[in-house]
C-alpha positions in Angstrom: 106.3 81.4 68.2 105.1 79.0 70.8 106.8 78.7 74.2 106.0 76.1 76.8 106.8 76.7 80.5 105.8 73.8 82.8 101.9 73.6 82.7 101.5 76.9 80.9 101.7 77.5 77.2 102.1 81.0 76.1 101.8 82.5 72.5 104.0 85.4 72.1 102.8 87.2 68.9 105.6 88.8 66.9 105.1 92.5 66.4 104.9 93.8 62.9 106.9 96.9 61.8 105.0 100.3 62.1 104.6 100.5 58.4 101.9 97.8 58.7 99.8 99.5 61.1 96.2 100.2 60.2 95.8 104.0 59.5 92.1 104.3 60.4 91.3 102.5 63.6 88.1 104.0 65.0 86.4 102.2 68.0 82.6 102.6 68.2 80.7 104.1 71.1 78.3 101.8 73.0 75.1 103.9 73.6 72.9 101.4 75.5 75.1 101.1 78.6 73.0 101.4 81.8 72.9 104.9 83.4 73.7 105.6 87.0 71.1 104.2 89.4 69.1 107.0 90.9 68.8 105.0 94.0 72.5 105.7 94.8 71.5 109.4 95.3 69.1 108.7 98.2 70.4 109.4 101.6 70.6 106.1 103.4 69.4 105.4 106.9 72.9 104.9 108.3 73.4 103.2 111.6 77.2 102.9 112.3 78.1 99.3 113.1 81.0 98.8 115.4 84.1 96.9 114.4 87.8 96.4 115.3 89.6 99.6 115.8 86.7 101.8 116.9 87.2 103.8 120.0 84.4 104.2 122.4 83.8 106.1 125.6 81.8 104.3 128.2 80.6 105.3 131.6 78.0 104.7 134.2 76.0 107.8 134.2 76.6 109.9 137.2 79.8 108.2 138.2 82.7 110.0 136.5 85.2 107.5 138.0 83.8 104.8 135.6 84.4 106.9 132.5 86.7 104.8 130.3 88.0 104.9 126.7 88.3 101.5 125.1 89.1 100.2 121.6 87.2 97.5 120.0 89.8 94.6 119.7 90.7 92.5 116.7 88.2 89.9 118.1 85.4 92.5 118.2 85.4 92.7 122.0 85.5 95.6 124.4 86.3 95.6 128.2 84.6 97.8 130.8 84.5 97.9 134.5 84.1 94.5 136.1 82.9 92.9 132.8 84.8 90.3 130.8 85.2 90.8 127.1 81.8 91.7 125.4 81.6 91.0 121.7 80.1 94.2 120.0 81.2 93.5 116.4 78.4 94.5 114.1 76.3 96.1 116.8 75.1 99.7 116.7 75.9 102.0 119.6 72.5 101.4 121.1 72.7 97.7 120.7 76.2 97.8 122.4 74.8 100.0 125.3 72.0 97.5 125.9 74.4 94.6 125.9 76.5 96.3 128.5 73.5 97.1 130.7 72.4 93.5 130.4 75.9 92.2 131.3 76.2 94.5 134.3 73.2 93.1 135.9 75.1 89.8 136.3 77.2 91.6 138.8 75.0 94.6 140.1 71.3 93.8 141.0 70.0 97.2 140.0 70.1 98.2 136.4 73.0 100.6 135.7 72.4 103.6 133.3 75.3 103.3 130.9 76.3 105.6 128.1 78.3 104.7 125.1 79.6 107.2 122.6 81.9 106.8 119.5 85.1 108.8 119.9 86.9 107.6 116.8 85.4 105.6 113.8 88.0 103.3 112.4 86.3 100.2 111.2 83.9 101.8 108.6 86.0 103.5 105.9 86.1 104.8 102.3 89.2 104.8 100.2 90.0 108.0 98.4 93.2 107.7 96.4 95.0 109.0 93.4 95.7 112.5 92.3 94.3 114.3 95.2 95.8 116.8 97.7 95.2 114.5 100.7 94.7 110.9 99.4 93.9 108.4 102.2 91.5 106.1 103.9 88.8 108.1 105.7 86.2 107.1 108.4 82.6 106.8 107.4 80.8 107.5 110.6 77.7 108.7 109.0 76.0 109.4 105.6 78.6 110.8 103.2 78.4 111.9 99.6 81.1 111.3 96.9 81.6 115.1 96.8 82.2 115.3 100.6 84.7 112.4 100.4 86.7 114.1 97.6 86.6 117.4 99.5 87.8 115.6 102.7 90.8 114.3 100.6 91.6 117.9 99.6 90.0 117.8 96.1 91.9 117.1 92.8 95.5 118.1 93.0 96.5 121.0 90.7 98.7 120.2 87.6 102.4 120.5 88.6 102.2 118.8 91.9 100.2 116.4 94.0 100.4 114.6 97.4 101.2 111.0 98.0 99.9 108.9 100.9 103.3 108.8 102.4 103.4 112.5 102.6 106.0 114.1 100.1 104.9 116.1 97.1 105.5 114.8 93.7 106.1 116.9 90.5 103.9 116.3 87.5 103.4 117.9 84.2 99.9 117.9 82.8 99.6 117.0 79.2 95.9 117.9 78.9 93.9 121.0 78.7 93.0 121.4 82.4 94.9 122.6 85.5 94.3 119.3 87.2 96.8 116.5 87.6 93.8 114.0 87.7 92.1 112.5 84.7 88.5 112.8 85.7 87.3 111.0 82.5 88.8 107.7 83.9 88.1 108.3 87.6 85.9 105.7 89.2 84.1 104.4 92.3 84.3 100.7 93.0 81.7 99.0 95.2 81.7 95.3 95.9 83.8 94.6 92.9 81.6 96.6 90.5 82.3 100.0 89.0 79.5 102.6 89.6 78.8 104.7 86.6 79.7 108.0 88.0 80.7 110.8 85.8 83.4 112.7 87.7 83.8 115.4 85.0 80.1 116.4 85.4 80.3 116.3 89.1 83.5 118.1 89.9 83.7 120.5 86.8 80.0 121.2 86.1 78.6 120.8 89.6 76.1 118.2 88.4 74.6 116.8 91.7 72.9 114.0 89.7 76.4 112.3 90.0 76.8 113.0 93.7 76.1 109.5 95.1 76.1 108.5 98.8 78.9 106.2 99.8 79.0 102.9 101.6 81.6 101.4 103.8 84.7 100.1 101.9 83.8 102.2 98.7 87.0 102.7 96.7 87.3 106.0 94.9 90.2 106.6 92.6 91.4 109.6 90.5 94.1 108.5 88.1 96.9 110.6 86.7 96.3 112.8 83.6 99.9 112.1 82.5 100.0 108.3 82.4 101.2 106.9 79.2 100.4 103.3 79.5 98.3 100.6 77.7 96.4 98.2 80.0 96.6 94.7 78.7 94.1 92.3 80.6 92.3 89.0 80.4 93.8 85.8 79.0 97.4 86.9 78.9 100.3 85.6 80.9 101.1 88.8 82.8 98.1 91.1 82.8 99.5 94.7 83.4 100.0 98.1 82.3 102.7 98.4 79.7 104.6 101.7 78.9 103.3 103.3 75.7 106.3 103.9 73.5 106.8 104.6 69.8 103.3 104.2 68.3 102.7 100.9 70.0 100.7 98.2 68.2 98.3 95.6 69.4 100.7 92.8 68.9 103.5 94.7 70.7 101.3 95.4 73.7 100.1 91.7 74.0 103.6 90.5 73.6 104.8 92.7 76.4 102.1 91.2 78.7 103.6 87.8 78.1 101.5 86.7 75.2 98.2 84.9 75.2 97.4 81.7 77.1 96.9 79.1 74.4 94.3 77.0 76.2 92.5 79.9 77.8 92.5 82.7 75.3 90.0 83.5 72.4 92.1 85.9 70.4 89.7 86.3 67.5 87.6 88.7 69.6 90.2 90.9 71.3 88.6 94.1 72.5 90.3 97.6 72.4 88.5 100.1 74.8 89.1 103.7 74.4 87.9 107.0 76.0 86.1 107.8 79.2 84.8 105.1 81.6 81.3 106.5 81.4 81.2 106.9 77.6 83.7 104.3 76.3 84.4 103.2 72.8 85.1 99.6 71.8 86.5 97.8 68.8 86.7 94.0 68.4 89.8 92.9 66.7 90.6 89.5 65.2 94.1 89.0 66.4 94.4 85.7 64.7 93.9 87.4 61.3 96.8 89.7 62.1 99.0 86.8 63.2 98.2 85.1 59.9 99.1 88.2 57.9 95.5 88.7 56.6 95.0 92.0 58.4 97.2 94.8 59.5 98.3 95.3 63.0 96.4 97.9 65.0 97.9 101.2 66.3 97.0 101.8 69.9 96.8 105.0 71.9 97.9 105.8 75.5 95.3 104.7 78.0 93.8 102.1 75.7 92.5 98.9 77.4 93.4 95.7 75.6 91.3 92.8 76.6 91.9 89.2 75.5 88.8 87.2 76.3 88.7 83.6 77.8 85.7 82.7 75.6 83.6 84.3 72.8 81.2 87.1 73.8 77.5 87.2 73.0 76.3 90.6 74.2 78.6 93.5 73.5 77.3 95.5 76.5 78.0 92.6 78.9 81.4 92.1 77.3 82.2 95.8 77.8 80.9 95.7 81.4 83.2 92.7 82.1 86.3 94.6 80.6 85.6 97.8 82.6 85.0 96.0 85.9 88.2 94.0 85.4 90.2 97.2 84.7 88.9 99.1 87.8 89.5 96.1 90.1 93.1 95.7 88.8 93.8 99.4 89.3 92.1 99.3 92.7 94.2 96.3 93.9 97.4 97.8 92.8 96.7 101.3 94.2 95.1 99.9 97.4 98.1 97.7 97.9 100.4 100.6 97.5 98.4 102.6 100.0 98.6 99.8 102.6 102.3 99.4 101.9 102.9 103.1 102.5 101.0 103.3 105.7 100.1 99.7 106.5 100.9 100.0 110.2 98.4 102.8 110.5 95.7 101.4 108.3 95.7 97.8 109.4 93.2 96.9 106.8 93.0 94.8 103.6 91.9 96.2 100.3 88.2 95.4 100.0 87.9 95.1 96.3 86.5 91.5 95.7 87.8 88.9 93.4 89.6 89.7 90.2 
């Protein structure tokens, strides 16, 4: 069936009855994916750069009456003593101090010894969300590892309950074999719109420090629920989203619930189904056109499968898989980040730094 709505044309595939589902659908593991970059484990030479929201304490050394606390404004400026607004956005503490000394000499002939200290870091942050005891947005005032950030957020919540950003405790029932409410196999770190290949199971369950990367400002860390029963339909569909897994869901049913494929933009002969952990995923390429023509059986999906309808044919499987995983984690990041800002937007005062979808 073809539906036309304005400038968009949408194909809504008709789902076949469960009896026509393929009985042996086994995705293949892709073994030549790039490993975690060892450079991410090196302690960075971190110099905090000031930005809006940071709180500073400034004084002319030896004159306690000049001691002042000031907040870097939305325009990046601070105000101290007789000085007009001084732009310190992007400066280190030492650079800001030198700028204040320089500006003070416009009003006082002798050079004034000025001290500047960081009281509260608010402009450099990391996002640590999901099934944790204290999910939130945490300041990054100095070098911080992934393990330190997860610890700051209280660690993975136990099965049965977990905290939310807004405070109340939510009940959850674990369907897996661990005592955690989080699915570590699908946890991820997102940086500049790209997923870092961190194995959370090795890090948090086995204590493997080869996965304990150093974080950068605006890194997004997410530990998803172990009980989610959804199929994620992404790519060239009208309404990319997570659809609830019900009743042995098929590929055509999932795509239909996502609004069907976009006729002019979709390439349904190479639909990908990705299954398993994010660090060792399995993938199958399905010719959905053949299913629609009745030349092949529909495919039975599993909860947490990722269905991706491409916009064009792929050439290299590893690049195709990389595109799918990065799209998946960005969508999850945008949704969860927006929920965090909605829950505590007045306090966070920040946008979700996840890059383009």
